[in-house]
C-alpha positions in Angstrom: 86.4 2.8 44.9 90.0 3.6 44.0 88.8 4.7 40.6 86.1 6.9 42.0 88.6 8.4 44.5 90.9 9.2 41.6 88.0 10.9 39.8 87.0 12.9 42.9 90.6 14.0 43.3 90.7 15.2 39.7 93.1 12.5 38.6 91.2 12.1 35.3 93.7 10.3 33.2 94.3 7.8 36.0 90.6 7.2 36.1 90.6 6.5 32.4 93.6 4.2 32.6 92.1 2.3 35.5 88.8 1.6 33.7 90.1 1.0 30.2 90.5 -2.7 30.5 87.4 -3.5 32.6 84.6 -1.2 31.4 83.4 -3.5 28.7 82.9 -6.3 31.2 80.6 -4.1 33.4 77.1 -4.9 32.2 75.6 -2.2 34.4 77.1 0.6 32.3 78.5 2.4 35.4 82.1 2.1 34.4 81.4 3.6 31.0 79.5 6.4 32.7 82.6 7.1 34.9 84.7 7.1 31.7 82.3 9.4 30.1 82.6 11.8 33.0 86.4 11.7 33.1 86.5 12.5 29.4 83.9 15.2 29.8 86.0 16.9 32.5 88.9 16.8 30.2 86.8 18.5 27.5 87.0 15.4 25.3 83.3 15.6 24.5 83.2 13.2 21.5 84.8 10.4 23.7 82.5 11.4 26.6 79.4 11.0 24.3 80.6 7.5 23.2 80.9 6.2 26.7 77.7 7.7 27.9 75.9 6.2 24.9 77.3 2.8 25.9 76.2 3.3 29.5 72.7 4.3 28.4 72.5 1.3 26.1 73.2 -0.9 29.0 70.9 1.0 31.4 68.5 3.3 29.5 66.6 4.3 32.6 69.4 6.2 34.2 68.3 9.9 33.9 71.7 11.3 34.9 73.5 9.4 32.1 70.9 10.5 29.6 71.4 14.1 30.7 75.2 13.9 30.4 74.9 12.2 27.1 72.9 15.1 25.7 75.4 17.6 27.1 78.3 15.7 25.7 76.8 15.6 22.3 75.9 19.3 22.4 79.4 20.3 23.5 80.9 18.0 20.8 78.7 19.7 18.1 79.8 23.1 19.4 83.5 22.0 19.5 83.8 23.6 22.9 87.3 22.3 23.4 88.5 25.2 21.3 88.9 28.8 22.5 87.0 31.2 20.3 88.6 33.6 19.7 92.1 32.3 20.6 93.3 33.2 24.1 95.0 36.6 24.2 96.2 38.7 27.1 96.3 42.5 27.4 99.8 43.7 26.8 100.9 46.8 28.6 103.3 47.9 25.8 100.5 47.7 23.2 97.9 49.4 25.4 100.2 52.3 26.2 101.5 52.7 22.6 100.4 56.0 20.9 97.6 55.6 18.3 98.8 53.9 15.1 98.5 55.4 11.7 95.1 54.4 10.4 94.5 53.4 6.8 91.8 55.8 5.6 90.9 57.4 2.3 91.7 61.0 1.4 88.9 63.5 2.4 86.8 64.8 -0.4 83.6 66.8 0.2 80.4 65.3 -1.2 77.8 67.7 0.0 75.6 69.3 -2.6 73.3 72.4 -2.4 73.5 76.1 -1.7 76.0 77.1 1.0 74.1 80.3 1.8 70.9 78.3 2.4 72.7 75.9 4.6 74.1 78.7 6.7 70.6 80.2 7.0 69.2 76.9 8.1 71.9 76.7 10.8 71.3 80.2 12.0 67.5 79.6 12.2 68.1 76.3 14.1 70.3 78.1 16.6 67.8 80.8 17.2 65.0 78.3 17.7 67.1 76.3 20.0 68.1 79.2 22.1 64.5 80.4 22.6 62.6 77.1 22.8 65.4 75.4 24.7 65.3 77.8 27.6 61.5 77.1 27.9 62.0 73.4 27.8 64.8 73.5 30.4 62.5 75.4 32.8 59.6 73.1 32.2 61.8 70.0 32.7 63.2 71.3 36.0 59.7 72.1 37.2 58.4 68.7 36.2 61.4 66.9 37.7 61.1 68.4 41.2 59.0 65.5 42.4 60.0 62.3 40.6 60.4 59.9 43.5 58.0 58.3 46.0 59.1 56.7 49.2 61.2 54.2 47.2 60.2 54.1 43.5 60.2 56.8 40.8 56.9 58.3 39.7 57.7 59.8 36.3 55.5 57.3 34.4 52.4 58.2 36.5 52.4 61.8 35.3 51.1 61.5 31.8 53.1 61.3 28.6 54.2 65.0 28.3 55.0 65.5 31.9 56.8 62.1 31.9 59.0 63.1 29.1 59.9 66.4 30.9 60.7 64.5 34.1 62.9 62.0 32.2 64.8 64.9 30.6 65.4 66.4 34.1 66.6 63.0 35.4 69.0 62.6 32.5 70.6 66.0 33.1 71.0 65.2 36.8 72.6 61.9 36.1 74.9 63.5 33.5 76.0 66.1 36.0 76.7 63.7 38.9 77.4 60.2 37.5 80.1 60.5 34.8 83.6 59.7 36.1 86.9 59.0 34.3 89.0 56.2 35.7 92.3 57.8 34.6 94.2 60.0 37.0 93.3 63.7 37.0 95.2 65.6 34.2 95.8 62.5 32.1 94.4 61.9 28.7 92.7 58.6 28.0 95.2 55.8 27.6 98.0 58.1 29.0 98.5 59.5 25.6 100.7 62.5 25.3 99.0 65.8 24.5 99.4 67.5 21.1 99.7 64.5 18.8 99.3 65.4 15.1 96.1 64.0 13.7 96.5 61.6 10.7 94.8 62.2 7.4 91.2 61.0 7.1 90.3 60.9 10.7 88.1 64.0 10.4 85.7 62.1 8.2 86.0 58.4 8.9 86.0 56.1 11.9 89.3 54.3 12.6 89.4 50.5 13.1 90.3 50.7 16.8 88.2 53.7 17.7 91.0 56.2 18.0 90.8 59.8 16.9 87.0 60.1 17.3 88.0 63.0 19.6 90.8 64.8 17.9 92.4 66.4 21.1 92.1 63.1 23.1 92.8 60.5 20.5 92.3 57.3 22.6 89.0 58.4 24.1 86.6 55.5 23.5 89.3 53.4 21.8 89.8 49.6 22.1 92.2 48.8 24.9 91.2 51.7 27.2 89.6 51.6 30.6 86.0 51.2 31.5 84.8 54.3 33.2 82.4 54.6 36.1 79.0 55.9 37.0 79.5 55.8 40.8 81.8 57.6 43.2 85.2 56.1 43.9 84.2 55.7 47.5 81.5 53.3 46.4 83.9 51.0 44.4 84.9 48.1 46.6 87.9 46.0 45.6 86.6 42.9 47.4 88.8 40.2 48.9 87.9 36.5 48.3 85.8 36.2 51.4 83.6 39.1 50.2 83.5 37.7 46.7 82.0 34.5 48.0 79.5 36.0 50.5 76.9 34.8 50.1 78.0 31.9 47.9 77.3 32.9 44.3 76.3 29.3 43.5 73.8 29.4 46.3 72.4 32.7 44.9 72.1 31.1 41.5 70.4 27.9 42.7 67.9 29.6 45.0 67.1 32.8 43.1 67.8 32.1 39.5 66.8 28.5 38.8 63.7 28.0 36.6 60.8 25.9 37.9 61.0 22.3 36.5 57.8 20.6 35.5 58.0 16.9 34.5 61.8 17.3 34.1 61.5 20.3 31.8 62.5 23.8 32.9 59.5 26.2 32.7 60.3 29.5 30.9 58.3 32.6 32.0 57.9 34.4 28.7 57.4 38.0 27.6 54.4 37.9 25.3 55.1 41.3 23.6 58.6 40.4 22.4 60.1 37.9 20.1 63.4 36.1 20.4 65.2 38.5 18.0 65.1 41.0 20.8 67.2 38.6 22.9 69.7 38.1 20.1 69.8 41.8 19.4 71.1 42.9 22.8 74.0 40.4 22.7 74.7 41.5 19.1 74.9 45.1 20.4 76.9 44.2 23.5 79.5 42.6 21.1 79.9 46.1 19.7 80.2 47.8 23.1 81.9 45.8 25.8 84.3 42.9 26.5 86.7 42.3 29.3 88.6 39.8 27.2 89.2 36.2 28.0 89.2 35.3 31.7 92.5 34.3 33.3 93.0 30.5 33.2 95.9 30.4 35.7 94.3 32.5 38.4 90.9 31.3 39.6 88.3 31.8 42.2 86.9 28.6 43.7 83.2 28.6 44.3 82.3 25.8 46.7 79.5 23.4 45.9 77.2 22.6 48.8 76.7 19.0 49.9 73.2 19.0 48.5 74.2 20.6 45.2 73.3 18.1 42.4 76.3 19.2 40.4 78.6 17.8 43.1 77.5 14.2 42.5 76.9 14.7 38.7 80.4 15.9 38.0 82.2 14.4 41.0 83.8 17.7 42.1 83.3 20.0 45.1 83.9 23.4 43.5 83.6 25.5 40.4 86.7 27.2 39.3 86.2 30.7 37.7 89.1 32.5 36.0 89.6 36.0 37.3 89.0 39.0 35.1 92.2 40.2 33.4 93.6 43.0 35.4 94.5 46.4 34.0 98.2 46.3 33.3 98.3 50.1 32.7 97.7 51.0 36.3 100.5 53.2 37.8 102.1 52.6 41.2 101.1 56.1 42.3 98.5 58.7 41.4 95.6 56.3 40.7 92.3 57.5 42.3 90.0 54.8 41.2 90.4 51.7 43.4 90.2 49.1 40.7 90.1 49.4 36.9 89.6 47.1 33.9 90.2 47.3 30.1 87.6 47.1 27.4 88.8 44.8 24.6 86.6 46.5 22.0 85.9 50.1 21.1 83.4 51.9 23.4 81.8 53.7 20.4 78.6 52.7 18.7 80.6 52.0 15.5 79.7 48.5 14.4 82.9 47.0 15.7 81.1 43.6 16.2 80.9 43.5 12.4 84.2 45.2 11.5 86.5 44.4 14.4 88.3 46.6 16.8 91.8 46.5 15.2 93.1 47.0 11.7 94.3 43.4 11.2 90.8 42.1 11.9 89.2 44.6 9.7 91.5 43.9 6.8 90.8 40.1 7.2 87.1 40.6 7.0 87.1 42.9 3.9 86.7 41.5 0.4 88.9 44.3 -1.2 86.3 44.8 -3.9 83.9 47.8 -4.0 84.1 48.4 -0.3 82.4 45.1 0.7 83.0 42.7 3.5 83.4 39.0 2.8 80.2 37.0 2.5 79.9 33.6 0.8 77.9 33.0 -2.3 75.2 31.3 -0.2 74.8 34.5 1.8 76.5 33.1 5.0 79.6 34.5 6.6 82.9 32.7 5.8 84.2 30.3 8.3 87.5 30.7 10.2 89.8 27.7 10.8 88.0 26.9 14.0 84.7 26.3 12.2 83.1 29.5 13.6 81.8 32.3 11.4 84.4 35.0 10.8 83.3 38.4 12.2 84.5 41.3 14.2 83.6 39.9 17.7 82.8 36.2 18.1 83.2 35.7 21.8 80.2 33.9 23.4 79.0 33.0 19.9 75.8 31.2 19.1 73.4 31.1 16.2 71.4 34.0 17.4 74.4 36.3 17.1 75.5 34.7 13.9 72.2 35.6 12.3 72.5 39.3 13.0 76.2 39.5 12.2 75.4 37.9 8.9 72.4 40.2 8.3 74.4 43.4 8.9 77.4 42.2 6.9 75.0 41.8 4.0 73.5 45.2 4.8 76.9 46.8 4.6 77.4 45.4 1.1 74.0 46.7 0.0 75.0 50.1 1.2 78.2 49.8 -0.8 76.1 49.1 -3.9 74.0 52.2 -3.3 77.0 54.4 -2.8 78.7 53.0 -5.9 75.7 53.8 -8.0 76.0 57.5 -7.0 79.8 57.7 -6.9 81.2 55.2 -9.5 84.7 56.7 -9.2 85.1 55.9 -5.6 87.7 53.3 -4.7 87.4 50.4 -2.3 88.6 52.3 0.7 86.1 55.2 0.4 83.2 52.9 -0.3 84.0 50.7 2.7 84.5 53.6 5.2 81.4 55.5 4.3 79.3 52.3 4.2 80.6 51.5 7.7 79.4 54.9 9.0 76.0 54.4 7.5 75.6 50.8 8.7 76.6 51.7 12.3 74.0 54.5 12.3 71.3 52.1 11.1 72.1 49.8 14.0 72.1 52.7 16.4 68.8 53.9 15.1 67.2 50.5 15.3 68.3 50.1 18.9 67.2 53.5 19.9 63.7 53.8 18.5 62.8 50.1 17.8 64.4 47.6 20.2 64.2 49.8 23.3 60.6 50.8 22.9 59.8 47.1 22.2 61.2 45.9 25.5 60.0 49.0 27.4 56.7 49.9 25.6 55.8 52.9 27.6 54.3 56.0 25.9 56.6 58.6 27.7 59.7 56.6 27.1 58.8 55.9 23.5 58.4 59.6 22.9 61.6 60.4 24.8 63.6 57.8 22.8 62.4 59.2 19.5 63.2 62.7 20.8 66.7 61.4 21.3 67.0 60.5 17.7 64.8 62.9 15.8 63.9 65.6 18.3 60.5 66.2 19.8 59.4 68.6 17.1 60.2 66.2 14.2 58.7 63.2 15.9 55.5 65.0 16.8 55.0 66.9 13.5 56.4 64.6 10.9 55.1 61.1 10.2 56.6 58.0 8.6 58.8 58.7 5.6 58.6 62.4 6.1 60.5 62.1 9.3 64.2 62.9 8.8 66.9 62.6 11.4 68.3 66.0 10.4 65.3 68.3 9.8 65.3 71.1 7.3 65.7 73.5 10.2 67.6 71.6 12.9 66.7 73.1 16.3 69.9 73.3 18.3 68.4 71.8 21.5 69.0 68.2 22.5 65.3 67.5 23.4 63.5 69.5 20.8 66.0 69.0 17.9 67.4 65.6 18.9 70.9 64.4 19.7 71.7 63.1 16.3 73.0 65.8 14.0 73.2 68.3 16.8 76.2 69.5 18.7 78.5 67.2 20.6 78.2 67.3 24.4 80.4 65.3 26.7 79.1 66.9 29.9 82.6 67.7 31.0 83.9 64.1 31.1 85.6 61.9 28.5 83.4 59.3 26.8 83.6 55.6 27.6 81.3 52.9 28.7 81.2 52.2 32.4 81.5 49.0 34.5 78.0 49.8 35.9 76.7 49.7 32.3 78.2 46.2 31.8 76.5 44.9 34.9 73.0 46.1 34.1 73.1 44.5 30.7 73.4 40.9 32.1 70.2 39.8 30.4 70.7 36.1 30.0 67.2 35.4 31.4 65.9 36.4 27.9 67.1 33.1 26.5 65.0 30.0 26.2 66.2 26.5 26.7 65.5 25.3 23.2 64.9 26.9 19.8 61.6 26.0 18.0 62.6 26.0 14.4 59.8 26.2 11.8 59.4 26.6 8.1 58.5 30.1 6.9 56.6 28.7 4.0 54.4 26.2 5.9 54.8 27.0 9.6 55.6 23.4 10.2 58.2 22.4 12.8 61.7 21.6 11.4 63.3 20.7 14.7 63.5 21.7 18.3 67.1 22.5 19.0 68.9 23.0 22.3 70.6 26.4 22.4 73.7 24.7 23.7 74.1 22.9 20.4 74.2 26.1 18.4 77.2 27.6 20.2 80.6 28.2 18.7 81.0 25.8 15.7 77.5 24.6 16.3 76.2 27.8 14.8 77.5 27.2 11.3 76.4 23.6 11.5 72.9 24.9 12.2 72.8 27.4 9.4 74.1 24.8 7.0 71.0 22.7 7.4 68.4 25.4 8.4 68.0 28.4 6.1 68.5 31.9 7.5 65.0 32.7 6.3 63.6 29.9 8.4 65.8 30.9 11.4 64.6 34.5 11.3 61.0 33.4 10.9 61.4 31.0 13.9 63.0 33.7 16.1 60.3 36.1 15.1 57.6 33.7 16.4 59.3 32.6 19.6 59.1 34.5 22.8 62.1 35.4 25.0 62.2 34.8 28.8 61.1 37.5 31.3 63.7 39.4 33.3 62.5 38.1 36.7 63.8 35.9 39.5 63.9 32.2 38.9 63.9 32.5 35.2 67.5 32.0 34.3 68.4 29.5 31.6 69.0 26.2 33.3 71.6 25.2 30.7 73.6 28.2 31.7 73.8 27.1 35.3 75.8 23.9 34.4 77.3 25.1 31.1 80.6 24.2 29.6 82.9 26.9 28.3 86.4 26.5 26.7 88.8 25.6 29.4 86.1 24.7 31.9 83.6 21.9 31.5 81.5 23.0 34.5 80.6 26.7 34.7 77.5 28.3 36.3 77.1 31.5 34.4 74.5 32.7 36.8 76.9 32.4 39.7 79.6 34.1 37.6 77.3 37.0 36.7 77.0 37.6 40.5 80.7 37.1 41.1 81.8 39.6 38.3 79.9 42.5 39.8 81.6 41.9 43.1 85.0 41.3 41.6 84.9 44.5 39.5 83.8 46.7 42.5 80.3 47.5 41.3 78.2 48.4 44.4 75.6 46.1 45.6 71.9 46.8 44.9 71.1 49.4 47.6 74.3 51.4 47.4 74.0 51.3 43.6 70.6 52.9 43.9 71.9 55.6 46.2 74.7 56.4 43.8 72.3 56.8 40.9 70.0 59.1 42.9 67.4 56.5 43.7 66.0 55.7 47.1 67.2 52.4 48.8 64.8 49.6 49.7 64.1 49.2 53.4 62.9 45.6 53.4 62.7 42.9 50.8 58.9 43.5 50.8 59.7 46.8 49.0 61.0 44.8 46.1 58.1 42.4 45.8 54.9 41.3 47.6 55.4 37.7 46.5 55.8 35.9 49.8 57.7 33.0 48.3 60.3 35.3 46.6 60.7 37.3 49.8 61.3 34.1 51.7 63.9 33.0 49.1 65.7 36.3 49.4 65.8 36.0 53.2 67.1 32.5 52.9 70.1 33.7 50.9 70.7 37.2 52.4 69.1 37.0 55.9 67.5 40.3 56.7 70.5 42.3 55.3 69.1 44.3 52.4 72.5 46.0 52.0 74.1 42.7 51.0 71.6 42.1 48.1 73.4 41.6 44.9 72.7 44.1 42.1 71.5 41.6 39.5 69.2 39.8 42.0 67.7 43.1 43.1 67.0 44.2 39.5 65.3 40.9 38.7 63.3 41.0 41.9 61.8 44.5 41.2 58.1 44.0 40.8 57.2 47.7 41.0 58.1 48.7 37.4 57.1 51.5 35.2 54.1 50.7 33.0 54.9 47.9 30.5 58.6 47.8 31.4 60.4 44.6 30.7 63.0 45.5 33.4 62.9 47.7 36.5 63.9 51.3 37.3 67.4 50.5 38.7 68.7 49.2 35.4 66.8 52.0 33.7 68.9 54.7 35.5 72.0 53.4 33.8 70.1 53.2 30.6 69.0 56.8 30.8 72.7 57.8 30.9 74.0 55.6 28.2 71.1 55.8 25.7 71.9 59.5 25.3 75.6 59.5 25.9 76.5 56.9 23.2 75.0 59.4 20.7 75.7 62.8 22.3 79.4 62.2 23.0 80.2 60.8 19.5 81.0 63.4 16.9 79.9 61.0 14.1 76.4 61.2 15.5 76.5 64.9 16.4 78.7 67.5 14.7 79.8 65.1 11.9 76.4 63.6 11.2 76.2 65.5 8.0 76.3 65.1 4.2 80.0 65.9 3.9 80.7 62.8 6.0 77.8 60.4 5.4 76.7 61.7 1.9 73.1 62.5 1.2 72.5 59.0 0.0 73.9 57.6 3.2 71.7 59.8 5.4 68.7 59.0 3.3 69.5 55.3 3.8 69.5 55.7 7.6 66.2 57.7 7.5 64.5 55.1 5.2 65.7 52.0 7.1 64.1 50.0 10.0 64.8 46.6 11.3 61.9 45.3 9.2 63.2 46.9 6.0 66.7 45.4 6.6 65.1 41.9 7.1 63.0 42.3 4.0 65.8 43.7 1.9 67.8 40.5 2.4 65.0 38.0 3.0 62.1 39.3 0.8 60.2 36.0 1.2 59.4 37.0 4.8 57.0 39.6 3.5 54.3 36.9 3.3 54.8 36.0 7.0 53.7 37.8 10.1 56.6 40.2 9.6 54.5 41.8 6.9 51.8 42.4 9.5 53.8 44.3 12.1 55.8 47.5 12.1 58.2 46.8 14.9 60.1 43.6 14.0 60.9 42.9 17.6 57.2 42.3 18.4 55.7 38.8 17.8 55.1 38.2 14.1 51.4 37.7 14.5 49.1 37.4 11.4 45.9 38.5 13.1 43.9 41.2 11.3 43.5 42.9 14.6 46.7 42.7 16.7 46.2 41.8 20.4 47.2 45.0 22.3 48.8 42.9 25.1 51.1 41.4 22.5 51.5 44.6 20.6 51.3 47.5 23.2 53.2 50.0 21.0 50.3 50.3 18.6 48.2 52.0 21.3 50.3 55.2 21.4 52.9 55.3 18.6 51.6 57.8 16.0 52.9 55.7 13.2 51.0 52.6 14.3 47.5 53.8 14.0 46.9 51.7 10.9 47.2 47.9 10.5 50.2 47.5 8.1 48.9 44.1 7.0 45.4 45.1 5.9 45.8 48.9 5.6 42.7 49.3 7.9 42.7 51.8 10.8 42.9 50.1 14.2 39.7 50.1 16.2 
């Protein structure tokens, strides 16, 4: 009893010392299980696994010990005792320093062709944009007059064309009302002094840390600047600890997120029209966009564990300790208008920073120094850092799914360098690297805009609207396949008709940055399965079933050392992700270990973070975004069991409903949507703004900056072509049978429309790419 009391009190070394001499005499295995738990809580996972293995050997029927043995082994394989990346804190002096001198090549124009003809094309595009744009604006305002029912939007019920017009009106309304800087009025981003002299090269190349994208506000969108907001300051609540814990986030997680367990195995509700690469992709993109940095270890929020919580007995502790989000050290004692602010560790731009890093030192470390390329090993994998994790631009929350895509696009960067070097043999390493980075980032932005998003939201109006964002309606509707160019011969100077990319920049009166609300709606952990089903691309036979937890951190490189990347991509292409619904959260994430904390419920933490960062709860969030609030939980869903569970947690107080829970509960969704309309409102803003406010996708998306070869590369590239460029053996798998590589890699001659809904309305998918036959 004394030993158990010491364990309960957190005296872990005392527990170990007290059992060291007597454990081997305990034939029941209980003493070794207690030793295993003490070592587990100390993050000594190898030792924990040894003791649990001994306990199981003496009593193999004890399910709890078997569970903890598996977790100990997974954590040991992942080497979770290490912080990846190393712990760092935001430093006020660094954050407030003026932009550093970037290392960029000298500017040399590369555009070819007749200048008079280019000017004529520009003038024609402006004329067409002025005339046609006025007509489109009138039509979108008329179509958007009635876009809401009693609670839910109705744009998707209007038909494809009217739906696109309504979406355009909704976007303009959101841009007008929901873009808000978090810096005091009159201040530049990062409190930079006005009138700084721009360094050489920034007109044509991205900097490592995202500075100088906007030449008159050089820290706009840079790493180390504040997250902005999409809601009014009056709706941002700096919650106290009582509010942070009401209702208890662990209770919310257990009752509303937990997957159903059948015969001891969590049951994953899957999305049949997506593959697992879609889940990996969104984390890969989030690594580019947002990070609040490492949580504080010395300042924690204690989430109590209820008496009936199984984790209470399993881990012999009565609470989960969650480190607080790092505060913003740049806040001033007077003049601040936003109640609470936080810092983005990475650049806000869509610039491939997950590959290249968000500071010059990281970028320099990742480069080979030869022909503009980044470092890739001879076997095609990324080099390993000293912690055993692949070395890349952003490796926080790392697992094999992100490693695959980081590796793929590092190799894509190097392929772009080869193409540029063929055309410009006199270019040095600096110029090749910086132009290839521009092109690679644009490829990723294009894939996300017109492939990933239509795949997860396969709706005809939305697909048309997303392609209009990239190409413009006119190009998308009147050009097919390889004849479709991002910058048309006559680029219509109108966002909808001519597209955002290659058109004029538009910040809608506010500086660019990603918002806290954007971070919260992209909590998509429910997409993840419990295990990876790894198969051979050559035979289709099972290689192994692997817990996701074993592939985290250092476990990723161990996985790719024994399973080829070709087989991993094939396996992900043929496994489904989880659905974004209630009670479909990965069970391993509800009792997961993270560096510095052996017991962490990420579902509970997802709930806690929105409250901590002042993001409004569900109903107020909807009001702020121009949506109608729900009146009862029955507005969310007609599933009686789900309504009962919501009431068990929140009573009858719909105003207390957490944002993430509300979005997962939405059963009334636009046609074929993988998530609901509340998340979609933030998506409408950012899908356009990430392109429209970045001069490298607008005014400077041109041959003088990207080169003709670079722009052709973007036009000719899809996710499928990237995969086949680096893994050509996948052409003989189901990847060769689909156009959108985020759909299941099925090999049927006639693809099932429920599994491939895009083919029913995408003008480029009227013919089966596997057989060449027209779809019937």
